[in-house]
N, C-alpha and C positions, 0 to 999 in steps of 0.2 A: 503494500500499500504506499504510495508518495502523498507525502502531507504538501499543501499550499506551500510555498517559499515564505519567509519571512520577508519582511520589507523594511527598510531604513525609514526612520521618522520622516525625513523630509520628504519621502517620496508617499508616504500612509499617512500623513497627517493631511495634505490637500484632498488624498481622495476620502478621509473622514469628513472633511469639510464639505466637500460634494456631496457625499452622502446624505448630510444634512439640509442641503437645499431641498430635496426631496419632498422632507416632512412638511414645511408651512403649503408647500404645492398641495399635499396630499389632504392636509386639513381644510384647506379652501374649498378643495371638490369634494369633499364628503361632507364640508358644512352646507353646501350648496343643496347636494342631494339631500340631505337629512332635511334642510327646509323644503325641499320640491315633495319629498314623500311624507313631509309633516311626521316624520318617525327616524329618530338617531339611532335607534337598534338596528332599523330594517337597512339604514343607509351603511353601519358598519358590517351588517351581515353581505350586503352586494360589493363591499370594500374586498373583505376576505375572501369572498367566495370567486370574484376575477382574477384577485391574486394567486389564490390555490389551482385555477385553469392555468393562468399563465406558468407557474410554475410545474407543473405537470406536462405541459407541452415542453418547456425547454429541458426537463428531466427525460423526456422521451427523445427529441429529438437530438440533442449534443452529445456528444460520445462520452465527455466527462460528467453529465447528467445520469446517462444510464448506468455507468460504474458506480456514480454515489448512491444511485439507485439501489442497486444491487450489494451494496455494504450495508444497507442500513439495518434491515433484519439481524444478520449475523453480529454486527455492533450491540446490538440491543441485546440480544439472546446470550452472547458471551460476556456481558455486562462489562464493555469496554470501557464505560463512563456511565455514573449512577444513571436509572433508567428513568429516575424523575425529570432529567434535562429533555425528555421527547417534549415535556408539557412546558416546554418554554413559551411556547407559542399563546398560551392563555394567560403570560405576562401582556401580550398586545392586545389580548382581548380585554382584559383588566383595565389597559388605559383607555381604549375605546369607550370603555363603560365610563369612566372618569369623566371623559369629556363630554357624553351625553348627558351626564347627571349633575355636573357640577358647573361646566362653563358658563350655564344661564344665571346660574346664582353669583358665581365669583367674577364673572367677566375674564375673557383671554388673558390680559395683563396679569392678573394675580394667580391664575392656573398655570401659565408659562413660569413664573418665580416658584410656584408650588415643586412642580414636575423637575425643574431645574436644579432646585435646592435638594430634593431627595436623590437625585441620579447622581450629582456632583460627591454627597456623602458618601453614598453605597459605592462611587468609583473606588475612593480610597480606600475604604472597607473590602472591598472584593480583590483591589490589586495588593494589599496586606495581607488577606488570607490566602491567596495563591491559588483561588478558585479557578480563574480561567489557564486558558493553555499558555499564556507569557510566564507564569508562575508568580513566586513573590515578589513585589516592588515596595521598598521601602517609604514609609510614610517620613518625609523629609519637610522640614520648616517650609521649605521654596515650594513644595507642592501643595502644602496645606495655606498658603498665602494667597500662591494662584487661583486656589478654588473659592477662597473668602471672595477673592476680587471678582472671580468670575459672576457668583451670585450675585454682588454687588453691583457689577457692570449691567447684568441682566436686568434687574430691577430698575435700575436707571434707564436702559433701553426703552423698557417697557411702559414706565412711568407714566407717560401722555397719555396713555390708555386706560389707567385706572378711572374707573367711575366714581360719582360722588354719592353710590347707592345709600341709603340710609340704614343698612343693614349694620349693627354693629360687630365689634371684633367678638363677640362670645357667640354670636348667631351664625359667625363664620368660620367658629373654630373647627367642629365637626364637618363641615363641607371640605374644609383645609386637607383635613386628613387623608381622603381620599385620593387628590392627586399628588400630594406627597408621598404616599405609600405606592403608587402606581410609578412614581418615578425612580423612588427608591429601588424596587425590585426590576427595573429597566438594566441596570448595571448587570444583576444575577443573570438576566436574560440573554445579555450579551456575552457573558463568561460562559454559559449553559452551552451557547451557539457555537462560539469558537473552541470550546471542548469537543463539540459534536462534530464540527468541520475537521478537524484533526484525524477522527479516527474515521469518517466519511469520504476523504479525500478532496473533498469539494465543498465551498459554500452553498452550491446549489441544493444537495440533499439537506442541508440543515435549514434552508429556508424554506424548503419544501416540507418538512416535517412540522415546522413553525407554522405553517398557513393551516396545517391538517388539523391540528390543537387548537388552535383561535377560531378556525372555521367550526367546528364542532362546539366549541363552546358560546359561540355567538348564536347559532342556529337553535341549541337548545334554549337560551335565554328569549329569541324571537319566537320559537313555539310557546313558550309561557306567556309571553306578551299579546300572542295573537289570541291565545285562550282567554285572556282578560278583556283586553282592550278591542280587539277586532283589527282587520288590516288599515293600512293608512291609504295614501294616493298610491295608482298605479305606476309603474316605473316609467320614466321620461325616455323618450326615442334619442335625444341628442347623445352622441358617441362620448365626448368628453365626461361625462358624469360618472364614467368607469375606467376613468384611468387612476383611481385611488388607489386600486391592488396593485398593479403594475410600480407606482411608486413605493409601496410598503417593499415590493420586492427588492427594490435597487439598494436602500437603506438596511433592511434587514440582513440581505447577501453579503454586503460591503462591510457591517459591523461585525459579521459572523468571522469575514477572513481578516480583518485589520486588528482584531482583540490579540491575536497571537503574536502579532508583532508589536502592536503600541500598547499593549496591556488596555485593561477598561476603562482606566480613567482618562487617558489620553483620548482614546476612541470617543468614548461619551462628550469630553470638552470640545472635541475636533466637530462633532455633530450639532452642538449647542451650537458654535460659532457658524455654522452652515444654516442652521435654522433662523438665526437672526438675519444673516444676510440674505437669504430666501426671505425673509418676511419683509425686509426693509424694500428689496428690490421689487415685490409683490405691490407693496404700498406705494410703490412710486410710479408704476408700471399700469398695473392694475387695480385702483386702490377700490376697496369696497365702501358702501355707505357708510360714513362716520369716521373714517381712515384719518388718524393723525400722524403727521410725519414732523415732529417736531425735531430740534437742535439737541435736545437729550436721546431722543432716538438714534440720532447719528452718532454722536460721541457715546454715548453707552454702546454701543457695537463695536466700535472702535477699541475701545476701554477691553471689551470683553476678549477682543482678539489678542491686544496686548497680555491680557492675565493668562490667556491660553498658554502662548510664547512662553509665559515666564513658568508655567508650570511642567513644560514640556521639554525646555533645553536643559541639556544634559550639565547641569550644575554640580562644580565640585562637591565634595561630602562635606567640606568645610565653609562652604559658601555664606551660611550665617553665623558669625563669630559667637564662639559660644553655645552653639547648638548642635546637636548630634541627631543624625538619623534614627528615627525609633524604629527598632526590628533589624 
């Protein structure tokens, strides 16, 4: 079995940023589909199902896809990695649930800060524990500073979108826990996918398994919703409503490939940078109603890029005087 090659940081980090660019595009498409269907869960089901169909096609057509497909069952049967890793796609389903149930209450800005906070903190933890295929990575002072700056920069970048809704902090506490938890688990999903990719020999198989698990979870939730509330609006005929799934294939597949080279934290930070850059580009080129592009949006995005560079550069062990890496 041939594992995917490791990439240097200078090559892998731009790929992580590129993968992150797909996230806001997918969010815009799925949001529009949810509004058209008047059903956020149905939109998530459509997105995951189309992504699954794309991955099945890729797995059958490409030689590496067929090779990876043949390795899935043997790897699971021989416990090459913990079997729970095949359920990593359920974390993606949880993220979609968090979007559906909390964005309307919290707003996009607060939801983004909550998920980025969870993902950044867990990226440090997952790297420290060595859960991903890159092994253990020390939690240095520089990496902690970079992570804190990233969270602050993201909060600054999205601050113009904070609404003046009348809900107090106490009323928002419980809804905030769901996106924080979803973001926290995303780093574990990337680590699990990266480990599976090493044993499958290709991120194609890991992405396919992700979509299988996530689609099953969402169809089960949709069945419950149908039984309780009935169907929403019919599916639209416009083709672009169905691009959310393929966009998911891009960032899940690249994430599974990159964590082996970059580690979970750096991969996640790169995707966060891409997410902010993609959101800024969308707001400038195809602004949605009520879009705000303020100086804080641009400056916060630039600060995020600087914070990520700070956290990813190979600083010497004594970069912070008087500090030693933990672990």
